[in-house]
N, C-alpha and C positions, 0 to 999 in steps of 0.2 A: 665756097670752095669745094670743088669735086676731088675725089681721091687722088687723081693724077697730079693734080696742082698742090694737093698736100704733101705727096711724096716729093715733088720738085722742089717745094720750098724747104723741106725738111734736109734733104740732101745738100741745098745751098747752106744752110745753117751749120751743118756738120762738117762742111768743105769736102763733100764727095762730089768730085768733077766727072759726073757721068753724063755721057751724051745722050740725045734723045732715043736712039735705039735701044740703049741699055735701060734707060728709064722706063720705056713701054713694055719692055720683056718682063722687068721685075714687078711691074703694075699687074701685068696679065696674069704672073705666077700668083700674086695675093690674090687675085679674084678666083684662080682655080682652087688655092687653099681654102678660101673661104667656101666655096661651093662643096668642096669633097669633105670638109670637116662638119659639115651638117649631116653627113651621112655617116661617117666614120670617124673613130677617135685618133686624127692625125696631130693636131696640137690642141692646146687649151681653146675652147670656143671663145668667139668675139665677133665683133664686127669687121668691116674691111680696115677701117684705121687701126684697129688692133693687130691684124695680120701685118699691117704695114710698119708699125712702131716696134711690136715686139718680135718680129721674125725678120722682115726684109730689110729695115734699117739696122737692127742689131746685127745681122749677118754682114751687112755693108761696113761694118766696123774695120773688117780686115782688108776691105779694098785698097785702103792707102799703102798697106804693107805689102801685099802681094802684086799689085798692079804693076806691070813691067819690071817684076824682080823674080816672079815665079812662073815657071813655064810649064810645069805640071804639078798638080795638087791631088793629095789623097785626103778623102773626107771618111772618116771611120764612125760608124754609127749614125748615118746622116739623118736618119729618120724621115721627114718630109723634104729633105733636100737643104737642111740648113747646118751650116752656111755653104757649103760647096755648089749647089746648084745656083744660088743667088749669084756667087762670084764667078762662076762659069758663063752666066748670063751677062754680065757685064764686061768680063774679059774673054772674049770670044778667042784670043790667040793662046790662051791657057788651056791646057788639056786636064780636064778634071776626071777623077775617078772616085765615084759614089758607093761606099760598101754599106748594105742596110740588109739583114736578114729577114725582116718581117715583111710577110707577103703583100698585106694591103697596102704598106707604104711604098713597097716596091712598084706594085700597079700604078699608085699615084705618080710615082717618079717617072715611070715609062710613059704615061700620058702626057705628063708636062713635056719632057724631053721631045716628045713627038709632036705635040702641039706647037711649041715655040720653036722647034727646027734647031735645037741645040746640038749641033753636030759634033762639039768638042767635049760632049760628056759621056762617060761610059758608066754603067750601072752594074755592079756585082752583087748579085742576090744572095750573100751568105754573111757568116759572121768571119771578121778578121782573126786568123789564127797564125802562131809562128810557123814559118816555113813554107808559106803559102806562095805560089809562083804569081806575084802581084806587078813585078816589075819595079823600077826605083822611081823616086818622085824627088823633085827640088823642094817640095813643101808638104806638110801633112797637118791636119787639123781635126777638130772635133768640137761640137757646141757642148755635148752632154753626155759623152761616151762613159769616161771613167776618171778616177783621180789620176793626178800626175804620176805617182809612183806605180801605177799599173798602165798607164796609157803610153808614157814615153818609152819605156822598154819594149813595148809592143811594136810601135811604129819605127823605132830606129833601124831595124834591118832594111826597112824599105826606102830609106832616103840616101841620096847621093852623098858623097862628101861635100860638106858645107851647105847641106840641106837644112832647112828650117822647119821647126814645129811651132805652129801658131795655136796657142792654148786660150780658149775663151773661158774665163772665170768669172764668177759674181762674187757674192758675200763671202764665201769660204775659200776664196782664192789664197790668202796669206796662210791660212791654216794647211790648205794644201801643200803649199810650197815648202812649209816648215817640216812637213811629213817627209816629202820628197828628199830634201836635204838630209834629215835624220836617218832614214832608211838607205840612202846612198845605193840606189839598185845599179847594177852593172851595166852601164851604157856608156857610149861614146859621146852623148850629148851633153853639153855644156849650157850652162843658163847665159843667156846674152842680154836681155833687158825686159822691163815691165813697161807697157804704155797705157795710159788711161784713154779708154775708147772716146771716140769724138762724139757718138751719141749714146747718153745713158739708157741704162735699162733698169727701172725700178729705183728703189732708193738708194741702193749702194753703186749703181752704175756698173760698167762692165770693165774688168782688167783683162789685158792682153799680155800674156807672157810668151816670151821667144826663147826657144833653145835651138843651139846650133850642132850639127854633127862634124866632130872632128876626128878623123882616123889618125891613130898613132903611128 
């Protein structure tokens, strides 16, 4: 079984209904990630299957949640484009903004966007700070940027009313959630639900937490 067949089979097993064009794009992304990671520290090194399972398929866990329900997505601290670039590749109708301050990762992102002709993806080469003129989005996410108590108040101003924050959490997700509830930061975001990811990552799998912005 080659790498593309592996990706197709795993997407079917997880219930990710991707078309052939989307599958080919994210597979080419994994090939580029593997090649660039041999020269610079983008992600933990591994073979092509590792790139597909630990990064592409993990990012696709958000696909059932954002597909057809999110028309603009903000990905903060995207690193190598995870999960925002992956989601933008399989959801060409969704406008995606990737925020990443590290120069090497920005170079990789620009290369991939250019190579794959992803015209719906914008790269912002800086750190997200309060008060920036970023526009507003119907969704926001991050795979490994900050704890909930820090991340949610940061992205809240950039969401439209009824916008959703999609948080990807692992083993410490429940601990972070408890801390967020205890600290109760000033934000118009309200907890919506937790979803067990369709595709597991490691021993504990992936927990997806969603928060919705409600204006008073």
